[in-house]
C-alpha positions as CSV (number, residue, x, y, z in Angstrom):
1,X,-25.4,-24.2,-51.5
2,X,-25.8,-27.5,-49.9
3,X,-23.8,-28.3,-46.8
4,X,-22.0,-31.6,-46.8
5,X,-20.7,-33.1,-43.6
6,X,-17.0,-32.6,-43.0
7,X,-15.0,-35.7,-42.8
8,X,-12.7,-34.8,-39.9
9,X,-10.6,-37.8,-40.4
10,X,-9.2,-36.3,-43.5
11,X,-8.1,-33.1,-41.7
12,X,-4.8,-34.2,-40.2
13,X,-4.0,-31.2,-38.1
14,X,-7.3,-31.2,-36.2
15,X,-7.4,-32.9,-32.9
16,X,-10.7,-34.6,-32.2
17,X,-11.9,-34.2,-28.7
18,X,-15.2,-35.2,-27.1
19,X,-17.5,-32.6,-25.6
20,X,-16.6,-33.8,-22.1
21,X,-12.9,-33.3,-22.8
22,X,-13.7,-29.9,-24.2
23,X,-15.8,-29.1,-21.1
24,X,-13.0,-30.3,-18.9
25,X,-10.4,-28.1,-20.6
26,X,-12.8,-25.1,-20.4
27,X,-13.3,-25.7,-16.7
28,X,-9.6,-26.0,-16.1
29,X,-9.0,-22.7,-17.7
30,X,-11.9,-21.1,-15.7
31,X,-10.5,-22.5,-12.5
32,X,-7.0,-21.3,-13.4
33,X,-8.4,-17.8,-14.1
34,X,-10.3,-17.8,-10.9
35,X,-7.2,-18.8,-8.9
36,X,-5.2,-16.1,-10.7
37,X,-7.8,-13.4,-9.9
38,X,-7.9,-14.5,-6.2
39,X,-4.2,-14.3,-6.1
40,X,-4.3,-10.8,-7.6
41,X,-6.8,-9.8,-5.0
42,X,-4.5,-11.1,-2.2
43,X,-1.5,-9.3,-3.7
44,X,-3.5,-6.0,-3.9
45,X,-4.8,-6.4,-0.3
46,X,-1.2,-7.0,0.8
47,X,0.0,-4.0,-1.1
48,X,-2.7,-1.8,0.4
49,X,-1.9,-3.0,3.9
50,X,1.8,-2.3,3.5
51,X,0.9,1.2,2.1
52,X,-1.4,1.8,5.1
53,X,1.4,0.7,7.5
54,X,3.9,2.9,5.8
55,X,1.5,5.9,6.0
56,X,1.0,5.2,9.7
57,X,4.7,5.1,10.3
58,X,5.1,8.4,8.4
59,X,2.3,10.0,10.5
60,X,3.9,8.8,13.7
61,X,7.3,10.1,12.7
62,X,5.8,13.5,11.7
63,X,3.9,13.7,15.0
64,X,7.1,12.9,16.9
65,X,9.0,15.6,14.9
66,X,6.4,18.2,15.6
67,X,6.4,17.3,19.3
68,X,10.2,17.6,19.5
69,X,10.0,21.0,17.7
70,X,7.4,22.1,20.2
71,X,9.5,21.0,23.2
72,X,12.6,22.8,21.6
73,X,10.6,26.0,21.2
74,X,9.3,25.8,24.8
75,X,12.8,25.3,26.1
76,X,14.0,28.2,24.0
77,X,11.2,30.4,25.3
78,X,11.9,29.3,28.9
79,X,15.6,30.1,28.5
80,X,14.7,33.6,27.1
81,X,12.4,34.2,30.1
82,X,15.2,33.2,32.5
83,X,17.7,35.5,30.7
84,X,15.2,38.4,30.8
85,X,14.5,37.8,34.5
86,X,18.2,37.6,35.3
87,X,18.8,40.8,33.3
88,X,15.9,42.4,35.3
89,X,17.5,41.3,38.6
90,X,20.9,42.7,37.5
91,X,19.3,46.1,36.7
92,X,17.6,46.1,40.1
93,X,20.9,45.3,41.8
94,X,22.7,48.0,39.8
95,X,20.1,50.6,40.6
96,X,20.2,49.8,44.3
């Protein structure tokens, strides 16, 4: 089968472009893709930073809650000791 050159002028729907125009379009697409990837990286970093901050806030709140529970328990125990000591004094007074 012999190959005959294609007469592109007879192909109406084909847009003829030079190699430099083709290269320019390819570069524009590549630059656009690179910018899109860079933006995606920025968005992901921002998302990770926000997630990290939220986790830090959660940890701080949990630490504060635990500390408050500890103080509440210590106060309850101190009150129980005071009541026991008062009851012990009352027994000593009653026995005297």
